[in-house]
C-alpha positions in Angstrom: 69.4 263.5 124.3 70.2 264.9 127.5 68.5 264.6 131.1 67.3 267.9 132.4 66.9 267.5 136.1 63.6 268.6 137.4 64.1 268.7 141.2 67.0 269.2 143.4 67.3 267.2 146.5 69.0 269.9 148.4 67.5 271.1 151.7 68.8 274.4 151.4 65.9 276.8 150.8 68.0 279.4 148.8 69.7 276.5 146.8 66.1 275.3 145.8 64.8 278.5 144.7 67.8 279.2 142.5 67.4 275.6 140.8 63.7 276.1 140.4 64.0 279.5 138.7 66.8 278.4 136.5 65.1 275.4 135.5 61.8 277.4 134.8 63.6 280.0 132.8 65.4 277.2 130.7 62.2 275.5 129.9 60.6 278.5 128.9 62.8 278.8 126.0 64.6 282.1 127.5 67.2 283.0 125.1 69.8 284.8 127.5 70.4 282.6 130.4 73.2 284.7 131.7 71.7 285.3 135.0 70.6 281.5 135.4 74.0 280.6 134.9 75.4 282.7 137.7 72.6 281.6 139.9 73.4 277.9 139.3 77.1 278.6 139.8 76.1 279.5 143.5 74.8 275.9 143.9 78.1 274.5 143.5 77.4 271.6 145.9 74.2 270.5 144.4 74.4 267.8 141.7 70.9 268.5 140.2 72.1 272.3 139.7 75.5 271.1 138.3 73.5 269.0 135.7 71.2 271.7 134.7 73.9 274.5 134.3 75.9 271.8 132.3 72.8 271.6 130.0 72.9 275.1 129.4 76.6 275.5 129.0 76.8 272.6 126.4 75.4 274.5 123.5 78.0 277.3 124.2 81.7 277.8 122.9 84.4 275.6 123.7 85.2 276.7 127.0 81.5 276.3 128.2 81.3 273.0 126.6 84.4 271.8 128.6 82.9 273.1 131.7 79.4 271.3 130.9 81.6 267.9 130.5 83.3 268.5 133.8 80.0 269.3 135.7 78.3 266.3 134.4 81.3 264.1 135.6 81.3 265.6 139.1 77.6 265.2 139.4 77.8 261.6 138.3 80.7 261.1 140.9 78.2 262.5 143.6 75.7 260.0 143.0 73.4 262.0 140.1 72.5 259.4 137.3 71.6 262.2 135.0 75.3 263.6 135.2 76.5 260.2 134.0 73.9 259.9 131.4 74.6 263.3 129.9 78.5 262.7 130.3 77.9 259.4 128.4 76.0 261.2 125.7 78.9 263.7 125.2 81.4 261.0 124.8 79.2 259.1 122.5 78.7 262.0 120.1 81.9 263.8 120.8 80.3 267.0 122.4 82.6 268.9 124.5 85.2 266.0 124.2 87.0 263.9 121.7 84.4 261.2 120.3 84.7 257.8 122.1 81.7 255.6 121.7 83.4 252.9 123.8 83.8 255.3 126.8 80.2 256.6 126.1 78.9 253.1 126.5 80.9 252.5 129.7 79.4 255.6 131.2 76.1 255.0 130.1 76.2 251.7 132.0 77.1 253.6 135.3 74.1 255.7 134.8 72.0 252.5 134.3 73.4 250.8 137.1 72.0 254.0 139.2 68.8 253.2 137.7 68.3 255.9 134.9 65.9 254.5 132.5 67.1 256.7 129.6 70.8 255.5 130.0 69.4 252.0 130.0 67.9 252.7 126.6 70.7 254.5 125.4 72.9 251.5 126.3 70.5 249.2 124.4 70.6 251.4 121.3 74.6 250.9 121.3 74.1 247.0 121.6 71.6 247.1 119.0 74.0 248.9 116.5 77.3 247.7 117.7 78.2 251.1 118.6 81.2 251.4 121.3 80.4 247.7 122.3 80.0 244.5 120.4 76.7 244.0 118.8 74.3 242.0 121.0 70.6 241.9 120.3 70.2 239.9 123.7 71.7 242.5 125.8 69.9 245.2 123.9 66.7 243.6 124.6 67.6 243.4 128.1 68.4 247.0 128.4 65.1 247.8 126.6 63.2 245.8 129.1 64.9 247.6 132.0 64.4 250.9 130.7 60.7 250.1 129.8 60.0 248.9 133.4 61.4 252.3 134.6 58.5 254.0 132.5 61.0 255.4 129.8 59.0 256.0 126.8 61.5 255.3 123.9 62.6 252.2 126.0 59.0 250.8 125.8 58.9 251.7 122.1 62.1 249.8 121.5 61.1 246.8 123.6 57.9 246.7 121.8 59.8 246.3 118.3 62.2 243.8 119.6 59.1 241.6 120.6 57.2 242.5 117.2 60.3 241.4 115.3 61.5 238.6 117.5 65.0 240.3 117.9 67.1 239.3 121.0 64.0 237.3 122.2 61.0 235.3 120.9 58.5 237.0 118.8 55.6 238.0 120.9 53.1 240.2 119.3 50.8 240.6 122.4 53.8 241.7 124.4 54.7 244.3 121.5 51.2 245.5 121.4 51.3 245.9 125.4 54.3 248.0 125.3 53.4 250.1 122.5 50.3 251.0 124.1 52.1 251.9 127.2 54.5 254.2 125.1 52.0 256.2 123.3 54.9 257.7 121.0 54.1 258.5 117.3 56.5 255.6 116.5 54.8 253.2 118.8 51.2 254.2 117.1 52.8 253.3 113.9 54.1 249.9 115.0 50.4 249.2 116.3 49.0 250.2 112.8 51.7 247.7 111.4 50.5 244.9 113.9 46.5 245.4 112.8 47.4 245.7 109.2 50.0 243.1 108.5 50.1 240.4 111.4 48.0 237.6 110.2 46.4 236.7 113.9 45.6 240.4 114.5 44.5 241.8 111.2 41.8 244.6 111.5 42.1 247.3 108.7 39.7 249.7 110.7 41.9 249.7 114.0 45.2 249.7 111.8 44.1 252.8 110.0 43.0 254.5 113.2 46.5 254.2 114.5 48.0 255.4 111.2 45.9 258.3 111.5 46.8 259.1 115.2 50.5 258.6 114.1 49.9 261.1 111.4 48.4 263.5 113.9 51.8 263.3 115.7 53.6 264.2 112.8 55.3 260.8 112.3 56.4 260.7 108.5 56.4 257.0 107.7 52.7 257.0 109.0 51.8 259.8 106.6 53.3 257.9 103.6 51.5 254.6 104.5 48.3 256.3 105.3 48.6 258.5 102.0 49.1 255.1 100.2 46.0 253.8 101.9 43.7 256.8 101.0 45.0 257.9 97.7 42.5 256.4 95.3 39.7 257.7 97.4 41.2 261.0 98.4 44.1 261.9 96.2 44.2 265.6 97.5 44.6 264.6 101.1 47.1 261.9 100.2 49.2 264.3 98.4 49.0 266.8 101.4 50.5 264.1 103.4 53.4 263.1 101.1 54.2 266.7 100.8 54.2 267.0 104.7 56.3 263.8 105.1 58.8 264.9 102.3 59.2 268.2 104.1 60.5 266.1 106.9 63.1 264.6 104.7 61.2 261.2 104.2 62.5 259.4 101.0 59.4 257.4 100.2 57.3 260.5 100.3 59.8 262.3 97.8 59.6 259.2 95.5 55.8 259.1 95.7 55.5 262.9 94.6 58.3 262.5 91.9 56.4 259.4 90.7 53.1 261.5 90.3 55.1 264.3 88.7 54.5 266.6 91.4 57.0 269.2 92.9 59.0 268.2 95.9 59.2 270.6 98.8 62.3 271.4 100.4 63.1 269.4 103.4 63.1 271.4 107.0 66.1 269.4 107.7 68.1 270.7 104.9 68.6 267.6 103.0 68.7 267.8 99.1 65.8 266.7 97.5 65.9 263.6 95.6 65.8 265.2 92.3 68.3 267.8 92.6 
């Protein structure tokens, strides 16, 4: 996941106009951004425009990918945290450069030191799984905490999970609930459902099922499976509809449910083979 800079700090009127026009075109989903590329290349001294141009170029051919990596690095050196975050991502996944998770983690740390909440979360994930760094739950927790305090949604959700599971810190369901509420993501809603359905001192099936429904509305496949199981006896048709939608997203539990019911399994939108294949 890459940062797309929303604003330029340039004081040059024409630079700002070009940046805003290019960003709007990119965000609108415009297919041919050739004109916008040239506009942004004119903003050669503007770090935010460098990053935006890099985001556009990174999906191009090898030469454009290489140019994007160079732009991210240059913007980072000029103090743009998004430049370093995007550069870290390139190294972490091998996009435009040879894959090097350790270098990706180092560059994420540079961005995080500049106050980038997304990079703090990225670094936390690397500590969580031991990608490019030694696995360390306590460091991951600290990264997620810093990210969450910056208002980064995924950081809030990950922090809530660490509190819920007692991973890298003492278990604290109240703190978990707080951060899941603050996040508001589909995954956070699913975790709130788990709190109200599974945690002994918090059980309230009515609230738990309401969060499951909300996560389903946000198309979170794990919620679809669990809510389907909850309502299957009372509303089999709706449960099957939920299993089908989750299966189309590649959810293995949903696929298993449909197969156990003797029902056909839809093709996954992500191109995964059906379990029955």
